[in-house]
DRENSE-5921 format. One line per 8 residues: number of its first residue (from 0); their letters; for each residue x, y, z of C-alpha. Coordinates in nm, 4 decimals. Example, Ala and Ser with C-alpha at 12.3 -4.5 7.8 and 13.67 -1.06 7.14 Angstrom:
REM DRENSE-5921
0> as> 1.2300/-0.4500/0.7800 | 1.3670/-0.1060/0.7140
END
This chain:
REM DRENSE-5921
0> xxxxxxxx> 12.4245/7.8854/4.4341 | 12.7748/7.9944/4.4935 | 12.9581/7.8473/4.8000 | 13.0765/8.1072/5.0355 | 13.4164/8.0602/5.2329 | 13.5591/8.2610/5.5152 | 13.9159/8.3483/5.4792 | 14.0784/8.5865/5.7319
8> xxxxxxxx> 13.8104/8.8272/5.7713 | 13.6309/8.8030/5.4414 | 13.3464/8.6003/5.3091 | 13.4588/8.5176/4.9555 | 13.3242/8.2946/4.6835 | 13.4539/7.9582/4.6890 | 13.6380/7.9768/4.3428 | 13.8172/8.2906/4.4850
16> xxxxxxxx> 13.9046/8.1715/4.8421 | 14.2845/8.1407/4.8705 | 14.5741/8.1752/5.1281 | 14.9248/8.2914/5.0743 | 15.1798/8.0483/4.9271 | 15.4075/8.1061/5.2382 | 15.1211/8.0146/5.4694 | 15.2868/7.7679/5.7185
24> xxxxxxxx> 14.9808/7.5322/5.6942 | 15.0841/7.4882/5.3207 | 15.4525/7.4701/5.3707 | 15.4937/7.2876/5.7202 | 15.1386/7.1396/5.7920 | 15.1762/7.3863/6.0884 | 14.8052/7.4283/6.1727 | 14.4976/7.2526/6.3203
32> xxxxxxxx> 14.1400/7.1968/6.2248 | 13.8025/7.0705/6.3047 | 13.5139/6.9137/6.1107 | 13.1639/6.9629/6.2721 | 12.8508/6.8036/6.1644 | 12.5477/7.0169/6.0548 | 12.1987/6.8858/6.1199 | 11.8908/7.0973/6.0454
40> xxxxxxxx> 12.1061/7.3925/5.9874 | 12.2766/7.3780/6.3284 | 12.6226/7.2868/6.4275 | 12.6236/6.9539/6.6333 | 12.8434/6.9626/6.9630 | 13.0097/7.2839/6.8622 | 13.1207/7.3325/7.2179 | 13.3268/7.0250/7.2514
48> xxxxxxxx> 13.4947/7.0760/6.8950 | 13.5854/7.4328/6.9983 | 13.7268/7.3011/7.3317 | 13.9313/7.0469/7.1365 | 14.0465/7.3270/6.8916 | 14.1656/7.5288/7.1719 | 14.3685/7.2547/7.3036 | 14.5406/7.1660/6.9684
56> xxxxxxxx> 14.6091/7.5339/6.9362 | 14.7715/7.5587/7.2771 | 14.9806/7.2383/7.2242 | 15.1254/7.3910/6.9077 | 15.1674/7.7412/7.0712 | 14.9501/7.9078/6.8030 | 14.7261/8.1879/6.9076 | 14.3564/8.1805/6.8983
64> xxxxxxxx> 14.2544/8.3460/6.5757 | 13.9561/8.5398/6.7434 | 13.7458/8.5071/7.0576 | 13.5226/8.2043/7.1096 | 13.2107/8.4206/7.0547 | 13.3470/8.5811/6.7326 | 13.4295/8.2316/6.5941 | 13.0877/8.0952/6.6779
72> xxxxxxxx> 12.9340/8.3824/6.4947 | 13.1662/8.3166/6.1868 | 13.0743/7.9488/6.1786 | 12.7051/8.0087/6.2107 | 12.7253/8.2781/5.9307 | 12.9126/8.0365/5.6931 | 12.6477/7.7766/5.7454 | 12.3653/8.0137/5.6787
80> xxxxxxxx> 12.5216/8.1679/5.3693 | 12.5712/7.8321/5.2149 | 12.2312/7.7257/5.3151 | 12.3413/7.4040/5.4741 | 12.0779/7.2150/5.6403 | 12.2726/6.8946/5.6615 | 12.6266/6.8518/5.6044 | 12.9765/6.9420/5.7482
88> xxxxxxxx> 13.1566/7.2586/5.8438 | 13.5411/7.2629/5.8116 | 13.7522/7.4947/6.0149 | 14.1286/7.5371/5.9962 | 14.3778/7.7572/6.1783 | 14.7386/7.7862/6.0984 | 15.0258/7.9718/6.2376 | 15.0010/8.2153/5.9579
96> xxxxxxxx> 15.2294/8.3522/5.6698 | 15.5966/8.4252/5.7063 | 15.9146/8.3595/5.5057 | 15.9974/7.9956/5.5001 | 16.2014/7.9003/5.8208 | 16.1356/7.5922/6.0571 | 16.1382/7.8022/6.3761 | 15.8215/7.9884/6.4862
104> xxxxxxxx> 15.8251/8.3357/6.3163 | 15.7890/8.6384/6.5367 | 15.4625/8.8214/6.5071 | 15.2772/8.6014/6.2597 | 14.9056/8.6359/6.2554 | 14.7098/8.3069/6.2627 | 14.5199/8.2193/5.9346 | 14.1604/8.1211/5.9659
112> xxxxxxxx> 13.9416/7.9484/5.6965 | 13.5979/7.8260/5.7600 | 13.3826/7.6652/5.4947 | 13.0684/7.4490/5.4841 | 12.8809/7.2108/5.2350 | 12.5866/7.0118/5.2215 | 12.6167/6.6311/5.1997 | 12.3480/6.3605/5.1464
120> xxxxxxxx> 12.1862/6.1772/5.4310 | 12.3688/5.8457/5.5224 | 12.2272/5.5474/5.3536 | 12.0828/5.3339/5.6154 | 12.1591/5.0215/5.4202 | 12.5169/5.0901/5.4602 | 12.5047/5.0570/5.8370 | 12.2610/4.7573/5.7975
128> xxxxxxxx> 12.5247/4.5725/5.5813 | 12.8308/4.6945/5.7893 | 13.1602/4.7579/5.6538 | 13.4873/4.5799/5.5668 | 13.8217/4.7178/5.7242 | 14.1991/4.6162/5.6762 | 14.4732/4.6682/5.9096 | 14.7906/4.8602/5.8432
136> xxxxxxxx> 15.1046/4.9498/6.0440 | 15.0510/5.3064/6.2234 | 15.3356/5.5313/6.0845 | 15.2122/5.8407/6.2218 | 15.3816/6.0753/6.4871 | 15.3542/6.0432/6.8542 | 15.1106/6.3208/6.9059 | 14.7988/6.2058/6.7387
144> xxxxxxxx> 14.5950/6.3533/7.0193 | 14.6599/6.7091/6.8355 | 14.4115/6.7462/6.5479 | 14.6683/6.8713/6.2958 | 14.6430/6.9099/5.9236 | 14.9492/6.6771/5.8956 | 14.7466/6.3889/5.7658 | 14.9608/6.2234/5.4983
152> xxxxxxxx> 14.9794/5.8989/5.6904 | 14.6144/5.8965/5.7305 | 14.5709/5.9665/5.3574 | 14.7981/5.6665/5.2695 | 14.6144/5.4363/5.5182 | 14.2777/5.5364/5.3518 | 14.3956/5.4687/5.0069 | 14.5355/5.1289/5.1030
160> xxxxxxxx> 14.1737/5.0478/5.2297 | 14.0161/5.1816/4.9165 | 14.2567/4.9926/4.6970 | 14.1490/4.6614/4.8927 | 13.7717/4.7514/4.8630 | 13.7453/4.8309/5.2280 | 13.5882/5.1176/5.4028 | 13.8615/5.1853/5.6630
168> xxxxxxxx> 14.1980/5.0938/5.7651 | 14.2620/5.0165/6.1238 | 14.6040/5.1423/6.2237 | 14.8219/4.9211/6.4512 | 15.1001/5.0094/6.6758 | 15.4343/4.8441/6.7101 | 15.3004/4.6294/6.9929 | 15.0167/4.4976/6.7811
176> xxxxxxxx> 14.7459/4.6986/6.9382 | 14.4797/4.8957/6.7318 | 14.5121/5.2606/6.7669 | 14.2403/5.4059/6.5452 | 14.1193/5.4256/6.1854 | 14.2463/5.6661/5.9296 | 13.9418/5.8985/6.0047 | 13.7658/5.7211/6.2793
184> xxxxxxxx> 13.7877/5.5853/6.6382 | 13.7873/5.1976/6.6885 | 13.5592/5.0036/6.9121 | 13.4782/4.6403/6.9897 | 13.2133/4.4613/7.2031 | 13.3752/4.1663/7.3854 | 13.1998/3.8351/7.4028 | 13.1127/3.9259/7.7545
192> xxxxxxxx> 12.9226/4.2455/7.6221 | 13.1762/4.5041/7.7487 | 13.2384/4.8009/7.5210 | 13.6143/4.8402/7.4721 | 13.8026/5.1354/7.3164 | 14.1550/5.2605/7.3374 | 14.2104/5.5384/7.6057 | 14.2493/5.8787/7.4813
200> xxxxxxxx> 14.6196/5.8931/7.5041 | 14.8777/6.0431/7.2728 | 14.8152/5.7548/7.0178 | 14.4622/5.8610/6.9230 | 14.2430/6.1618/6.8660 | 13.9759/6.1852/7.1404 | 13.6781/6.2091/6.8884 | 13.3795/6.4203/6.9840
208> xxxxxxxx> 13.1602/6.1476/6.8538 | 13.3670/5.8935/7.0777 | 13.2780/6.0989/7.3823 | 12.9109/6.1082/7.2911 | 12.8938/5.7261/7.2271 | 13.0558/5.6634/7.5562 | 12.7906/5.8788/7.7435 | 12.5150/5.6949/7.5412
216> xxxxxxxx> 12.6537/5.3707/7.6111 | 12.6457/5.4597/7.9961 | 12.2841/5.5795/7.9644 | 12.1992/5.2450/7.8109 | 12.3785/5.0443/8.0902 | 12.6570/4.9243/7.8685 | 12.9864/4.8656/8.0438 | 13.2643/5.0662/7.8865
224> xxxxxxxx> 13.6346/4.9759/7.9302 | 13.9117/5.2119/7.8097 | 14.2162/4.9872/7.7183 | 14.4083/4.8818/7.4121 | 14.3084/4.5824/7.2206 | 14.4800/4.3657/6.9660 | 14.3786/4.2905/6.6054 | 14.3340/3.9156/6.7115
232> xxxxxxxx> 14.1125/4.0386/6.9898 | 13.9063/4.2479/6.7427 | 13.8616/3.9608/6.5140 | 13.7399/3.7529/6.7988 | 13.4956/4.0035/6.9388 | 13.1105/3.9826/6.9363 | 13.0986/4.3114/6.7521 | 13.3143/4.5956/6.6114
240> xxxxxxxx> 13.2319/4.9394/6.4899 | 13.3937/5.2780/6.4032 | 13.2776/5.6389/6.5209 | 13.3498/5.9569/6.3550 | 13.1721/6.2834/6.2610 | 13.1093/6.1512/5.9098 | 13.1197/5.7848/5.9791 | 12.8657/5.8275/6.2814
248> xxxxxxxx> 12.8532/5.4822/6.4268 | 12.9533/5.2360/6.1543 | 12.9461/4.8722/6.2236 | 13.2456/4.6466/6.1194 | 13.1603/4.3167/5.9829 | 13.4975/4.1859/5.8537 | 13.8734/4.2667/5.9547 | 14.1163/4.1567/5.6902
256> xxxxxxxx> 13.8494/3.9335/5.5651 | 13.7838/3.7629/5.8808 | 13.4204/3.7945/5.9876 | 13.3496/3.9573/6.3147 | 13.0697/3.8163/6.5288 | 12.8204/3.6573/6.2718 | 12.9516/3.8696/5.9816 | 12.6614/4.1053/6.0175
264> xxxxxxxx> 12.6086/4.4372/6.2413 | 12.5365/4.3380/6.5890 | 12.2555/4.4649/6.8308 | 12.4905/4.6902/7.0476 | 12.6455/4.8742/6.7340 | 12.2823/4.9268/6.5897 | 12.1409/5.0571/6.9064 | 12.4333/5.3033/6.9556
272> xxxxxxxx> 12.3902/5.4077/6.5998 | 12.0089/5.4705/6.6474 | 12.0784/5.6602/6.9834 | 12.3322/5.8707/6.8338 | 12.1370/5.9460/6.5224 | 11.8560/6.0780/6.7342 | 12.0881/6.2758/6.9386 | 12.2480/6.4276/6.6373
280> xxxxxxx> 11.9060/6.5014/6.5005 | 11.8168/6.7102/6.8069 | 12.1465/6.9042/6.7469 | 12.3510/6.7586/7.0425 | 12.5112/7.0671/7.1979 | 12.4048/7.2477/6.8968 | 12.5257/7.6140/6.8090
END
């Protein structure tokens, strides 16, 4: 089946989908994006994703490409036309096309691209084994709370992890505190059984999965503390895990080669994974 992509008002075959060479997303990374999970043909937590998209656009003074209702229709149509039952939807908005100049162009029309694809179900054995992570200096800009398409530092961090045979790279700020992974939020369970994650400040992206896991933890009676934690504290924790749209809840069993807890996924991580998987299967706040 030919994949279909929505580009600025048109549903096009994937092979024909394109934007102009002077699109500011291409030349300046002047744009934002969202990745939304699809379960049983429905978009999971579409509302929080669109709320975050609106915030990112506002922070960069980029106009909304269309109304919320119209955007929901386009997203649903892209999922339907691609017959995605389980997968992801990628949505990107840039400032638009204009002659190259650093300052914002007058009257530019935002560019909107929406595409979806199927992905295989997560292998339960992966979570049962847990993953290795490495630590790297966080070299990103100071507004990581905006979900921009400027991801080169994240790409470099992820490649370092891949080269090291690890699943993810935990980024560490100048004070020695973990910010987040290259594509996931970072968590630890303290020896006292407290769930710790960095506050949603400018140093991290406030992940939609992050919010869901905090709500699930509260429902399960797990104490949650939002504060920075160091690499040393993470290595000494009872458990550690990552969260994200594609990572779901991924237990971390080694950091820079040092075992976390017993070197196997812990009960808190596995419970939150089971609870989150069940919630996502029900569609969460599905569209």
